[in-house]
N, C-alpha and C positions, 0 to 999 in steps of 0.2 A: 279403731286406732291400728292394729296390725294390717288392716286390710289398707290402710292409707301409706303405711311404713312399706309394705310390699309393692304395691303400685308405684312410690318413689323408687325403689331399687330397681325395678324392672325399665322404668325410665331412664334411669343413669345408665343401666347397661347398654339399652338400645341407643344412646347417645355416644356412648365409649365406642361401641361398634361402629357406627357410621362415621365417626371421626378416624378411626384407624382404617377403614376401608377407603376413606377418601386420602387418606395419607399415603395408602398403596398403590393405589390409582394415579397419584400423583407422581409418586417417586418411580413408577415405571414409566410414565408418559415422559419423564425428565431422562431418563436411561435409555430410552429409546432414541430420544432427540441427539444427545451427546453421541450414543454409538453410530446414529448416521451420519453424524458431521466427521467423525473420525473416519468412517467407511469411504466417505466422498474423497476425502483427502488422500486416502492409499489406492483409491481406483484411479487416480490421476495419472498419467502416463508421465516417467521421467523424462525429462528432455534430453538428448544425446548433444554431445559437445559440438559436433557437426552442425546441429540444428540452431545452438547458438549462435555459433560462429557465422551460419548463414542468415541471421536474422538480426546481426548486429550491425550497427555502422558507427565507425569511430569519426567525431569531429575532432579536429587536431588543431593546435596551438591558437586558440582565439586569445588576442592581447586587448585590454581595455583597462581605463582607469576604473577602480573602485569609488565609489561615490562622488559623483561629479565636483564637487568642491576640493578633492583630494588629490594628491599628487602621487599616490599609491598606485600602482600598476599590477594588475595581475595576469598570468599566461594561465590557461586552463586547457585540458584535452580532457573530451567526454567520452564515455561508449553507449551507446543507446541500444539497450535490447528491445526488440519488438516482437510482435506477437505472431505475424507470420509475414509472408511474402509480400501479400498485398499492400500490408502497413509500410514494409520495408521501401517499396517502390514510392508510395505517398511520401514517405519522410524525405527520401532523398531528392523526391520533384521540389520539396517546400526547403530543402535544405539551406541553399544559398541565401533565399529570400527571406523565410519567415524565422526558421528555426536559430539560425545564427544571430540574426537580430534580437530574438526573443532573449538569446542567452546573454547578449550584450546589454540589453537593457537591463535584465534581471541583475547582473554583475555590477552596473553601473548604481543600483540602488542599495547595494550593500555596502557595509564599512567592514574594515578591517577586523573588527572584533567576531562579525557575523559569519565569515566564511572560515576563518582560522580550523583547524582540528577536524577531526573525524565529524563533530555536531555542524559545523559549517557546510561540511560537504554534503552531508544526509539532507540538511536544508535547502542547500542549493539544488539537489536532485529532486526534493520533493516538489520545491516551487516550479521548476521547470517541467516536472510530470503532470502538475495541476494545468499549467498555462498550454503545453501542446498536445495534451491527450484529447481534449473536444475537437481538434483538427480531423482525428481519421474517423472514418465511419466503418472501415473494414477491421479493425482491431484497436490496440493499444500500445504504448509504450511499457513493456512488462519492468523494466529496470533502468537506472541511471546510475554510470558509475564515473567517479571522478578518476582518470587515470593518471593525470600531471597537473600539478598545480604548485605556482612558485608565486609569491606574493613581493614584490619591490617595493 
């Protein structure tokens, strides 16, 4: 009987030790992953204001109707921050033909409620980014800012 209890206590102690060891290994692995993610953000070079200016294209005053059945008109200006010079050149080549057309089509699909306020501007920027980024092979659009928006 004593032999059986002693064996059971040893098995329980070994099981607890194995569980604690596994928990420590998992904890350390997760800690290293989170530190490497934080470290990679810190090692990214900050962008100078001159680089932002050099890689930004302003699209001024696009005027169109919101929602084809509506008489509501929107005037919008946008700033596109691009990843690099090659992407900027590609963007400028496509500006008159494809970019402006995509902006107008996107605005024509929106209702007044969908474009109002900060959330509307953010949704417009996200939609345009999703539609335009696949065009570029040498980089991407990093950010789109609505610099002017008037709804009549």
